[in-house]
Every structure is written in C-alpha cells, then in structure tokens.
N, C-alpha and C positions, 0 to 999 in steps of 0.2 A: 319561561323555562324551556329547556330543550325538548321538543316533541319526540326525540329519539328515545326518551325514557319509556315510551310505549313498547320498545323492542323486547325487554325481558319477558313480558307475558306472551307476545307473539312468537318469541323464540321457543318458549316452552310448549306453546300450542303446536308449533311445527315439529319439534322433536318427538312429542308425544301424540302426534296426530293419529297414528293407527290405533293406539289404545283409547284415545278420546272418541274415535269413531264407534268403538264397541261400547264405551260408556254411554254415549248418546242412544245407541240401540237399546241398551238395558233400561234407560230412562223411558224411552218410548214404550217399551214392553210393560214397564211398571205403571204407566198411565192408562193402560187398557182397562176399560170398565164398561159394564152394560149401561151405565148412567152417563149419557152424553155430556151433561153439565160438568162432570169431573174433568173430562178431557179438555173442554173448552177453557175452564178456569186455569187449570194447571199448565196447559200449553201456552196460554196467553203470557204467563210470566216466565216459564222455563226457556222459551225460545225468543225472549224479548231482547237479547243482545248482551247478556251478562258475560263477564270475563271468564267464568268457570275457574277462578283461582283455587278454590278449596279442593275440587277433584284433581286439578293439576298437581297440587301439593301432595296429595295421596300417591299419585302415580310417580311423581318425581322422587319422593322420599323412598318409595319402593325400589326405584331404579338405582338409588345410591348403593344398594346392597344386592341387587338381583340383575341378572342379564336381561337385556331387552327382550320382550316377549314377541316382538314382531307383530303386535296387534292381536295375537292369539288370546282369546278371552281367558282370564285367570281371576283369582280372588281380589287382586288389587283393583281391577276394573269394577267388580261388584261393590267394593267398599267405596270407590270413588263415586259411583252412581248413588250409593246410599247417602254419602256426605252431601251431594248436590240436592237430593230430595229433602234432607233435613234443613238445609239452608233455604230452599224455596218455601218449605212449610213455614219457617219462622218469618220470612218476608210477608207471606200472606197474612199471618197473624199480626205482624207489626203494623201493616198498613191499616188494618181494622182498628187497632188500638190508637194509632196516631191520627186516624181520620184522613190519611193521605190521599191526594187526588192523582198524583203522577208518580210513576216509578220507571226509570230508564227512558224517560221522555214519552211514555205512553200512559193512558189512563189506568189507574190501578184496578185490580179485579173487583175490589169492593165497590168502586164507583159504577162498574158495569153490571155486576151481578148481585150486589148487596153483601152486607156483612156476614149474614148467616152462611151463604154459599162459600164465601172465602174461608171462613173458619173451618167449616166441615171438610172442604177439600184439603186444607192444610193438615187436618187430622188424618185424612186418607193418605197423604204423602208421607207422614210420619210412619203410618203402619206399613206402607210399602218399603220404606227405608229399612225397617226392622226385619222384614222378610228377606231382603238382600243380605243383611248382616247375618242372620241365622243360617242362611244358605252357605256361608263360609265355614261353618262348623267350628269356629274358634271362640270359646267363651271369653277369653281375655279381650279379644277385639270387641266382642259384643258388649262387654262390661265398660270398655273405654268409650265407645260411641254412645251408649245409653246414658252413661254418667255425663257426657258432654251435653246431650239433649236435655237432661234434667237441669244442668247448670245454666243453659241458655234460658229455659223457662224461668228459673229463679232470678236471673239477671233482668229479664223483662219485667217481672213483678217489682223488683227493687227499683228499676228505672221509673216505673209508674208511680212509685211512692215518693221518690226523691228528686226527679229530674226537673220539676218546676219550682224548686226551692232555691232561692238566691243564696241561701246559707250552705248549699252543697259544697263539700270540701273536695280537694283534689284526690284525697285518699278514697272517698266514697265514689267519686267519678271513676277512678281506676277499678274499683270493685265492680262497678256496673259494666264497663266495657270488657273487663276480664271475663265476665260471664257471658254477656250477650254476643260478643264477637270473638275474643281470643280463644275461648274454650273450644270452638269448632275448628279453628285454625290448628290449635295444638293437637287435638284428637285426630284430625285429618292427616297430619304429618306422622304422628306416632304409629297409627295403625298401618300406614303404608310400610313402615319399617318392620313392624311386628310380624307381618306375614312373609317377610323376606328373611334370609339368614343373617339377621342383624345381631351383633353382640349385645347381650342383655344390658351391659353397663352403659350402652349408648341410648337406651330408651328415654331416660330422663332428659338427656341433652336434645334429642330430637323433639321431644315435647316442648322444651323451653324455646327451641328455635321457632316452632309454630306459634307458641303463646306470644312471644315478643314481636314476631312479625305481625300477628293479628292486632296487637296493641298499637303498633306503629300505623297500620292501615286505618284503624278506627280514629285515632287522634287526627290523622290527616283528613279523613272524611269530615270530621267536625270542623277542621280549619277551612276546608274547601267550601263548606256551606256559606262562609262569609267571604269568599274570594271570587272575583270576576276572572274568568279564564277564557281563552280562545277555543279550547277544546270542549267537547260535549261532556256533560256530567250525568251520573246515574240518577240524580234526583234534582228537583227544582232547587235553585239557589234560595237560601233563606228559609227552607222548610223548618229547621229547628227553631229559628227565631220566631217565625209566625205561629208555630205551635206552642211557644212559650217554654221550650225545652232548654234547660241550662246545660251547656256543654263547656269544654275546656277553655275556649276563648273568653266566654262570659265569666267563668270562675276566676280566671286570672285578672280580668278587669275589675271585678268586684273585690277580690282579696287584695289587689294592689291599690284600692281606693281611687280608681280611675273613673271619674264622672259617676259616682255612685247614685246620684239622684236620677240620672238618665236611665240607668239600668233598672232602678227601683220602679220608676214610672212605667217603663215598658213591660216589665214582667209581672207587675201587679194589675195591669190593665186587662180588660176582657179580651182585647185583640190588639194587634199591631199592624201598622200600615206600611206601604212601600217607603214613605218618607222616613219612618222610624228605622227601617232596615238600612237604607242608604246612610243614615247618620251613624248607625251602629258599625257598619263596615268602615266608614271613614275613621271613626275613633280607633277601632282595632288596628287599622293600618298605620295611622299616624303615631300611635303610642307603641308600636313595635310588638304588640301582643301576639299577632299571628306569627311573627318570627320566633317569639318565645315558644309558642306551641309547636312549631316545626322543630325546634331544638329538642323538645320532649319526645317527639316522634323519632328524631334521629338517635336519641339515647336508647330507645327501645330497639331500634334497628341495629345498633351496635351490639347490644346484648344478643340479638338473634344471630348476628354474624359470628360472635364468639362461640356460640353453641354449634353452629353449622360447620365451623372450621375443624371441629373434632371428628367430622364424618370423613369417609374415604375421599381422597383427592381424585376427582373425575370431572368430566365435562358437565354432567348434570348438576354437580355441586357449583360449578362456575355459573351456570344459568340461575341457580337459586341465589347465589351471592349478588348477581345483577338484579334479581327481583327485590332483594333487601334494599339496595340503593334506590330502586324505583319507589319503594313504599313510602319514603319521606320526601321524594323529589317530584312527585307527580302533580299534574294540574287538574286531573279529573278522576 
C-alpha cells in the first residue's frame, strides 16, 4: 500500500504542533513525582514513539469550532494531555494482563520493572489525568471522560473473559473493541467540541465520529497482527495469535468453517509456535479473510465520515477526513 497514507497523521501533527508542544509540557509536568520509579516507567512508554492520535483528535475537534489558539495553553490542551495519560495508563495495564514483552519495538515496562510497578504507575497516570480534567472546571467534560475510563476498564475485563473463546461472536467482539478502544476515541473527540462553542445538536455526531474511527483503527490493528508489512508496527506481529487471543480474522475463519480443525488445535493448545503462525497467516491471506476484515474497517470508517461531514467545512475537517481514509488503508 501507499506509504503516503502516513501523511494524515503527520499533517495533523504539523498543523497542531504549537498546541501539542504545550500538551507535551503538561504531560511532563504531570509525571513529576518524588518517586523516581514513576517517572522512569511512565516516560519509557509515553516517549516511545506513539502517534498521539487521541490527543490530536481532541485538539482537532476543538479546532472545528474554535479559532486557533496559536499554542496558547487552554483547556483543550489540558484535556488532550488527560486523554493521553488515560491511554498510557491502559497500555501499562494491558501489557501486564497480556504478559506482553514488546510495545512499539521496545521492551514493555512490565518486563523491565515488573508487573507491580507497571500497574501502580498506571494508577498514578489515571489520577493525574483526573487532576487535569478537574482543572478545566467543566462537570460535563469530567463526566464524559470518567465514563470513558470506566468503559475501558469494563472492556478489558470482558476481553479477559471472552477473548480466548473460539465461540466468540462478531457482536461480542464489537462490544469488546467498542469499550477498550472506541470509547476513548469517542470521548476524546466529543470533549474537544464540548469546550468550544459547538452547537449542542452536534455533540452526538462528534461522538459517533470518534467511536467509528476508533472501531476502524482497532479492526485494522487486529488485521495487521496477521499481516507482513514493510513499515514498522507498534507491536510484534502475531502477538494476538501467540497469546491465544481470538480477534476478528480468527472469528471470521471459524464462523466461515474455514479449516476449523487447525484453529481448534491452535487455540486449545497451551502455546503456539512460529510455524503455526505462518500457517495461520497463509490461510487468512489465501481465503480472503483479511480483505473481509478490511471491508469491516472500511464500513466503520464510512460511518465516521458521515458524522464528520455534519461538522463545519474547514481545513481541519479535511485533515480529519484524510485520517478516516488512513484508518482502514494503513500498513502499521
């Protein structure tokens, strides 16, 4: 695929660079602690090269309705920082639950400092995010982001219960990713508009835009776990497979009765090896299942586009429309 699909994120990063500079300063300030281990663990992940999509969405959705701040700190930047801290906290917790060894090409915090430290620092980041939210003095915004944080936790528990079950349905899978991924995308977008002079009747549409964009991104994450690409990826290829985690490609394969014995043998075994993974990738490619999954991501992206087109026609909306196209066309 065309590497130019990286442009939508870099374009937003360029347009919003002054604001993101202050967001990063707020993050650094939030990590300040008398306990050195907190900074070591949090900095290890926060500055490990993530795309910062969620805080960019908060700033961009604010810009849909507000004049550029010129980088002058305002509440949109505090909320963008809070969103990134929530996301980072969930990643720290996820890696402990999954027993992951790598994240963004680096060793995970739990492999370097242990599970206990990672969980506690994740809790610290959650508390700092709420301090940033409270500082905005908007109870509706606080309610939106706190509800998203609760939904993320609920989604992680649901995933823990169902994600290793080969009988997992598409509907249940959607419930999981709606909570663990799309909830924060949706809230990040909505709160950006809520603290701008946004018409009340557009709040739900801005939320739906973020929700469906998040769904598209997560479906593609699960596809890319089984895809060999030339670009770098944020996680090891095959992580979901080796962990025995049933995601959308496997669900479609099982429900379509495609080589059921292979999938049964793989996901009931205590572990899976590289040969199993290569065979799994081959089957998913040959049978067109990954293309079917991309079609599902594209459908979510189309819904996101329909909601976004209700927003004011401006250059930042064009940048967000490009991000929607990237969400289902990316390689990493």
